[in-house]
C-alpha positions, -999 to +999 in steps of 0.1 A: -221-252-405-199-284-397-209-318-385-190-315-351-211-277-347-239-301-338-224-334-329-194-333-307-184-367-302-176-390-331-178-424-315-190-432-279-217-414-263-218-409-223-249-420-216-266-395-185-269-416-153-304-413-153-313-425-186-288-455-182-310-466-148-343-459-165-330-481-195-321-505-169-354-506-154-372-512-184-350-539-192-351-556-158-320-558-154-325-533-118-356-546-101-381-514-101-395-528-069-369-517-049-378-490-027-362-453-041-337-477-062-334-448-094-330-423-072-304-445-046-287-461-081-281-422-095-269-408-067-241-439-062-236-437-103-229-400-100-206-399-068-168-388-076-144-418-071-108-416-078-109-451-099-131-475-116-123-499-083-134-474-059-162-469-078-168-507-080-161-509-041-188-479-032-217-490-056-218-522-044-217-516-008-240-486-010-267-507-023-260-532+004-265-507+028-297-500+010-316-528+008-299-555+034-304-591+027-324-581-008-320-609-034-327-583-058-297-560-052-265-585-062-283-577-101-290-542-098-250-537-086-241-556-118-265-536-138-250-505-119-216-516-122-219-518-157-232-486-163-206-464-147-177-490-164-193-477-199-194-444-189-178-431-159-141-428-171-122-412-138-085-416-148-095-395-180-121-375-160-146-385-187-181-388-177-215-371-195-210-334-176-174-331-197-190-349-226-225-332-233-253-345-258-260-317-276-289-335-301-320-321-287-325-297-258-334-319-224-307-324-202-281-298-220-285-266-240-279-287-274-297-271-299-306-238-279-270-230-282-275-211-317-314-215-320-320-190-291-332-161-308-298-140-304-278-157-334-287-142-367-293-157-400-274-155-428-301-134-444-302-114-416-336-127-395-332-148-367-328-181-358-355-205-347-366-194-312-359-221-284-402-213-271-411-224-310-416-259-301-435-268-334-404-258-353-391-292-349-417-316-328-455-320-337-471-327-307-500-353-311-510-364-283-498-358-243-500-370-209-512-399-197-543-424-193-572-412-213-556-380-222-535-398-245-566-409-265-570-370-274-551-370-305-545-337-324-534-340-362-525-302-363-504-302-332-510-293-293-494-268-275-463-285-249-481-294-215-450-303-187-459-331-171-470-337-133-463-298-125-464-266-147-432-249-150-417-204-153-414-200-191-388-183-191-370-218-181-353-235-204-355-275-202-319-280-195-320-255-163-341-279-143-329-312-162-293-321-160-288-357-166-281-366-127-289-350-095 
């Protein structure tokens, strides 16, 4: 194995739109008080634009249409335009979709590309399977509120937040980095 078997980019990381918007919300560069701002911002970032100039104009007008007369829009537009300039390169057709993050497994197959119970190891035994979360993770606590106080030093089975899921699904079947 070589470094690039797992790490497919030596330098530039293309942030997934939902992660970039989440970070901007956490840092306060986008005001979380704007109704449905996460989905609106992610939608505007992921539209197909022919150029950066077209994207800048569309992001600004899209946000202004959704939040007319709201003073919180100007900094949100600036944050979204910065996210776009750093992560989308229409002339080169380069975005997070073309250069996925292969570390982990939530938004892309990543580790699961090989650790899927289908690739035999050098000794002929099966590789680590995707369903065995404890191989890489030790889930000490999960959930929200008082549930987070239920610490289990030996680890817990993973429980998907908010709603159950089909155990045959892999994380990246639903999580894609954008809409």
